C-alpha positions in Angstrom: 33.1 222.5 35.1 34.5 218.4 35.9 34.8 218.0 32.2 36.9 221.1 31.8 39.5 219.9 34.9 39.7 216.4 33.9 41.0 217.5 30.6 43.1 220.3 32.2 44.6 217.6 34.3 45.8 215.6 31.8 46.8 219.0 29.7 48.9 219.5 33.3 50.6 215.5 32.7 51.3 216.5 29.1 53.4 219.9 29.9 55.2 218.7 33.0 55.7 215.5 31.2 57.8 217.0 28.4 54.8 217.2 25.8 54.3 213.6 26.3 50.3 212.3 26.1 49.4 210.0 29.0 48.2 207.7 26.1 51.8 207.1 25.1 52.5 206.1 28.9 52.3 202.5 29.7 49.0 201.0 31.6 50.8 200.7 34.9 52.1 204.3 34.6 48.9 205.5 33.4 47.0 203.7 36.7 49.2 204.9 39.1 49.0 208.7 37.6 45.3 208.2 37.6 44.8 207.1 41.3 47.4 209.5 42.4 47.1 212.4 40.6 44.2 212.8 38.8 41.6 213.3 41.8 43.6 215.7 43.1 44.3 217.7 39.8 40.6 217.8 38.6 39.7 219.3 42.7 42.4 221.9 42.3 41.3 223.2 38.9 37.5 223.3 40.1 38.8 225.4 43.4 40.7 227.7 40.9 37.5 228.6 38.4 35.7 229.0 41.2 38.0 231.4 42.8 38.4 233.1 39.3 34.6 233.3 38.9 34.5 235.4 42.7 36.4 237.5 41.0 35.5 238.2 38.1 38.4 236.7 36.2 38.8 234.7 33.1 38.8 230.8 34.8 40.4 229.3 31.8 43.6 231.8 31.8 43.8 230.9 35.6 43.9 227.4 34.9 46.3 227.7 32.1 48.8 229.5 34.5 48.5 226.6 37.4 48.8 224.4 34.6 51.9 225.5 33.7 53.3 227.2 36.7 52.7 223.6 38.9 51.0 221.0 37.0 47.6 222.1 39.3 49.6 221.2 42.1 48.4 222.8 45.2 51.3 221.4 47.4 53.9 222.5 45.4 56.8 224.5 46.5 59.3 226.5 44.1 62.9 225.9 44.9 62.8 230.2 45.4 60.0 230.0 47.7 56.7 229.9 45.8 53.5 228.2 46.7 50.2 227.0 45.1 49.0 225.6 42.1 49.4 229.2 41.0 53.2 229.6 42.1 52.8 232.8 44.4 54.9 234.7 46.7 53.0 236.0 50.0 55.4 239.3 49.9 53.6 239.9 46.0 49.9 238.9 47.2 47.3 241.1 46.3 44.8 240.6 48.9 46.4 240.3 52.3 46.3 236.9 54.3 44.1 235.6 51.0 44.6 231.9 49.6 48.1 232.3 47.3 45.9 230.7 45.1 43.3 233.8 45.2 46.5 236.2 44.5 47.5 234.3 41.9 44.2 234.8 40.1 44.6 238.3 40.9 47.6 239.1 39.5 47.4 237.2 36.6 44.0 239.4 36.1 45.8 242.6 36.6 49.0 241.4 34.4 46.0 240.5 31.5 43.8 243.2 31.7 47.2 245.6 31.3 49.6 243.7 29.5 47.0 241.4 27.2 47.4 237.6 27.3 51.2 237.0 26.1 53.1 240.3 27.9 50.9 239.4 30.8 51.9 235.8 31.1 55.6 236.7 30.2 55.3 239.2 33.2 53.5 236.9 35.5 56.4 234.2 34.9 59.5 236.7 35.1 58.3 240.2 36.5 58.5 243.6 35.0 60.6 243.0 32.4 58.9 240.0 31.5 57.4 239.8 27.7 56.3 237.9 24.8 59.8 238.3 22.7 62.4 237.9 25.6 62.6 236.9 29.1 59.7 235.0 29.7 58.2 234.5 26.0 58.8 230.8 26.1 56.6 230.5 29.1 53.7 232.9 27.8 53.7 230.8 24.6 53.2 227.7 26.7 50.4 229.5 28.9 48.5 230.5 25.4 49.2 227.2 24.0 47.7 225.7 27.1 45.0 228.3 27.6 43.6 227.9 23.4 43.1 223.9 23.8 41.2 225.0 27.1 39.4 227.0 25.1 39.0 224.8 22.3 37.6 221.7 24.5 35.3 224.0 26.4 33.6 225.0 23.2 33.1 221.4 21.7 31.6 220.7 25.3 
């Protein structure tokens, strides 16, 4: 689990740095990132995987959404008030007073089961009107790309 989460943290950096890999950053920047974010992102990824297993959800799908939503930042708050690494709103919680990560995982699982990966991701991002070929489509494509990278990395372990 640690190896996939280290890889997920590196992917999170790349996604949120406009697809510029960490290896293309200066040595000093790489060191600052590793000291300040790598451990936190890896720990958040491990929490997400444990919660996904608890709810029989696909852990890599949950992590892919969290990478796209927040870069695995557990403390992120969006301008509209979405919180946690899954960027979930309390009013849409699927489990009452549970942790917003858990709620996000349950929502992502439900949408993926009902609509498939692409439309499910688009709806996670854009709401009920989300679709692969419309609102939320670019988000869905990014999420699926991240998911496939995580899946391929895991297969190689």
